[in-house]
C-alpha positions in Angstrom: 12.0 7.4 24.3 15.0 6.2 22.3 14.0 5.4 18.8 15.5 2.8 16.5 13.8 2.4 13.2 14.4 -0.7 11.2 13.4 -1.9 7.8 10.4 -4.1 8.0 9.4 -7.0 5.8 12.9 -7.8 4.6 13.1 -11.4 5.8 14.6 -13.4 2.9 13.7 -16.9 1.8 16.4 -19.5 1.9 19.0 -18.9 -0.8 17.9 -15.4 -1.8 20.1 -12.3 -1.6 19.0 -8.7 -1.5 22.0 -7.8 -3.7 21.3 -10.4 -6.3 21.4 -8.8 -9.8 18.1 -8.8 -11.6 17.8 -10.2 -15.1 20.4 -13.0 -14.8 19.5 -16.6 -15.6 20.0 -17.6 -12.0 17.6 -15.0 -10.7 15.0 -16.0 -13.3 15.3 -19.6 -12.2 14.8 -18.6 -8.6 12.0 -16.1 -9.1 9.2 -18.6 -9.2 10.5 -20.5 -6.2 11.0 -17.3 -4.2 7.4 -16.2 -5.0 5.9 -19.5 -3.7 8.3 -19.9 -0.8 7.0 -19.6 2.8 7.9 -16.2 4.3 7.2 -14.7 7.7 5.8 -11.3 8.7 5.0 -10.4 12.3 4.9 -14.0 13.3 2.5 -14.9 10.4 3.4 -17.2 7.5 2.6 -16.2 3.9 3.5 -16.8 0.3 3.7 -14.5 -2.7 5.4 -11.2 -3.1 7.7 -10.2 -0.2 6.4 -7.5 2.1 8.1 -4.2 1.4 8.6 -4.8 -2.4 6.5 -2.9 -4.9 4.8 -3.2 -8.3 4.4 -0.3 -10.8 1.5 -0.5 -13.3 0.2 1.6 -16.2 -3.5 1.6 -16.6 -5.2 1.7 -20.0 -8.0 4.1 -20.7 -10.6 2.9 -18.2 -14.4 3.0 -17.8 -15.4 4.7 -14.6 -19.1 5.1 -13.8 -20.6 6.7 -10.7 -24.2 7.3 -9.4 -25.0 9.7 -6.6 -27.1 7.9 -3.9 -27.0 10.4 -1.0 -25.7 14.0 -0.7 -22.2 12.6 0.2 -22.2 9.0 -1.0 -21.7 7.7 -4.5 -21.8 4.2 -6.0 -18.8 3.6 -8.4 -17.7 1.0 -10.9 -14.4 0.8 -12.7 -13.1 -1.5 -15.3 -9.6 -1.3 -17.0 -6.6 -3.4 -18.0 -3.5 -2.7 -16.1 0.0 -3.3 -17.6 3.2 -3.9 -15.8 5.8 -1.1 -16.2 8.7 -3.1 -17.5 8.6 -6.9 -17.7 8.1 -9.7 -15.2 11.1 -12.1 -14.8 10.5 -15.3 -16.8 8.5 -17.8 -14.7 7.7 -15.4 -11.9 4.4 -14.8 -10.2 1.2 -16.7 -10.4 -0.2 -18.7 -13.4 -2.4 -17.0 -16.0 -6.0 -17.2 -15.0 -5.4 -16.6 -11.3 -8.0 -14.2 -9.8 -8.0 -11.9 -6.7 -10.7 -10.2 -4.7 -9.4 -6.9 -3.1 -11.2 -4.3 -1.0 -9.9 -0.8 -1.6 -9.9 2.0 1.0 -8.7 5.1 -0.7 -8.6 8.8 -0.9 -9.4 10.4 -4.3 -8.3 13.9 -4.9 -9.9 15.5 -8.0 -9.5 19.0 -9.4 -11.7 20.5 -12.1 -9.5 21.7 -15.0 -12.3 22.7 -17.5 -15.9 21.8 -18.3 -15.0 18.3 -19.4 -11.8 17.4 -17.5 -10.6 16.7 -14.0 -7.2 15.8 -12.8 -7.5 12.9 -10.3 -5.2 10.8 -8.1 -5.9 8.1 -5.6 -3.9 6.7 -2.7 -4.8 4.4 0.1 -4.9 0.7 0.9 -6.1 -2.5 -0.7 -6.8 -5.5 1.4 -6.9 -9.0 -0.1 -10.1 -10.8 0.8 -9.6 -13.9 -1.4 -8.0 -15.5 -4.4 -8.9 -18.2 -6.9 -6.1 -20.3 -8.4 -6.0 -20.8 -12.1 -6.7 -24.5 -11.8 -9.5 -24.2 -9.3 -13.2 -23.6 -9.7 -13.7 -22.1 -6.3 -12.3 -19.2 -4.3 -10.0 -20.1 -1.4 -12.5 -18.5 1.1 -16.3 -18.5 1.1 -18.2 -15.3 0.7 -19.2 -15.5 4.4 -15.5 -15.8 5.5 -14.5 -12.9 3.2 -17.2 -10.7 4.8 -15.9 -11.6 8.3 -12.3 -10.7 7.2 -13.5 -7.4 5.8 -15.4 -6.6 9.0 -12.3 -7.3 11.0 -10.1 -5.1 8.7 -12.6 -2.2 8.9 -12.8 -2.5 12.7 -9.0 -2.3 12.9 -9.1 0.8 10.7 -11.8 2.5 12.8 -9.9 1.6 16.0 -6.8 3.3 14.6 -8.7 6.3 13.4 -10.2 6.8 16.8 -6.8 6.9 18.5 -4.8 10.1 18.9 -3.0 10.6 15.6 0.6 11.8 15.4 0.6 15.6 15.2 2.6 17.2 12.4 3.6 20.8 12.4 6.7 22.3 10.6 7.8 24.8 8.1 9.3 23.9 4.7 10.1 26.0 1.7 8.8 29.1 3.4 5.4 27.5 4.0 3.8 26.4 7.2 2.4 22.9 7.4 0.1 21.5 10.0 -1.7 18.2 10.0 -1.5 14.6 11.3 -0.4 11.1 10.5 -2.7 8.2 11.2 -0.8 4.9 11.7 -1.8 2.0 9.5 -2.8 -1.1 11.6 -0.3 -3.9 11.6 2.6 -1.6 10.8 3.5 -0.8 14.4 6.1 -2.6 16.5 6.9 -1.7 20.2 4.8 1.5 19.9 6.7 2.6 16.7 4.6 2.8 13.5 6.3 2.4 10.1 3.5 3.5 7.8 1.0 6.4 8.2 -1.7 8.1 6.3 -0.7 11.8 6.1 -2.9 14.9 6.0 -1.4 18.3 5.8 -3.2 21.7 5.7 -6.5 19.8 5.4 -5.4 17.9 2.3 -4.8 14.1 2.2 -1.3 13.6 0.8 -1.1 9.8 0.9 0.9 7.1 2.7 4.3 7.6 4.1 6.3 4.5 4.8 9.7 3.8 6.4 11.9 1.8 3.9 15.5 0.6 3.8 16.8 4.1 2.8 14.5 6.2 4.8 10.9 7.6 4.5 9.1 7.3 1.1 5.9 8.7 -0.4 4.5 8.5 -3.9 3.9 11.7 -5.7 5.5 14.0 -3.1 8.8 15.7 -3.5 11.6 14.0 -1.5 12.5 17.0 0.5 9.0 17.4 1.8 8.8 13.7 2.5 12.0 14.0 4.6 10.5 16.9 6.5 7.4 14.9 7.3 9.6 11.9 8.3 11.6 14.1 10.6 8.5 15.2 12.4 7.4 11.6 12.9 10.9 10.7 14.3 10.7 13.6 16.6 7.4 12.4 18.0 8.8 9.0 18.8 12.0 10.3 20.5 
């Protein structure tokens, strides 16, 4: 079929401009209003950061604990302070004291370097279950409602995983690659999916997403990302 990819999640709130220069006084004055303004995505209304934009954080030395509870299942806990890379525009974002409850569904790739060290990286999805405003005592959703939303999210993920994934097979840099891309629920329009969880040669590589200037992946060299994206495009043609 004919394929026409478009950039998703770029609807602008009134008065905003994609080309507006950051750091100006005008943009600082608008930033808070843009964050709280009503936006639309797939027919749904929302507020907050616009779909398609990104944050970049640095994590302090964290405290990770894990306990093995079955041969393949571990309980984990992790506590750390994360710090924005760069600085937030003055007056942007939510007030101090705001809290969020996320559910994270992620791959973790770890490689033993020596007796006491592992390299480790994580990539996946985080799903917002609830938030608590700085001036409120209660979360915006009850624990029961949060659980129902989590069940719905996991059911969507299972349904997508059970579908036939997009096959990926190509050669790049003298090496053969074979794997698959599993579309992320709610990122598909008219049978075209804009974000996929990629596995190549039995290794999870992370999420590939279609952005304004083509396919993007974190931590993967751009030429390989382009080769993966070309395979996805070929599938939809």
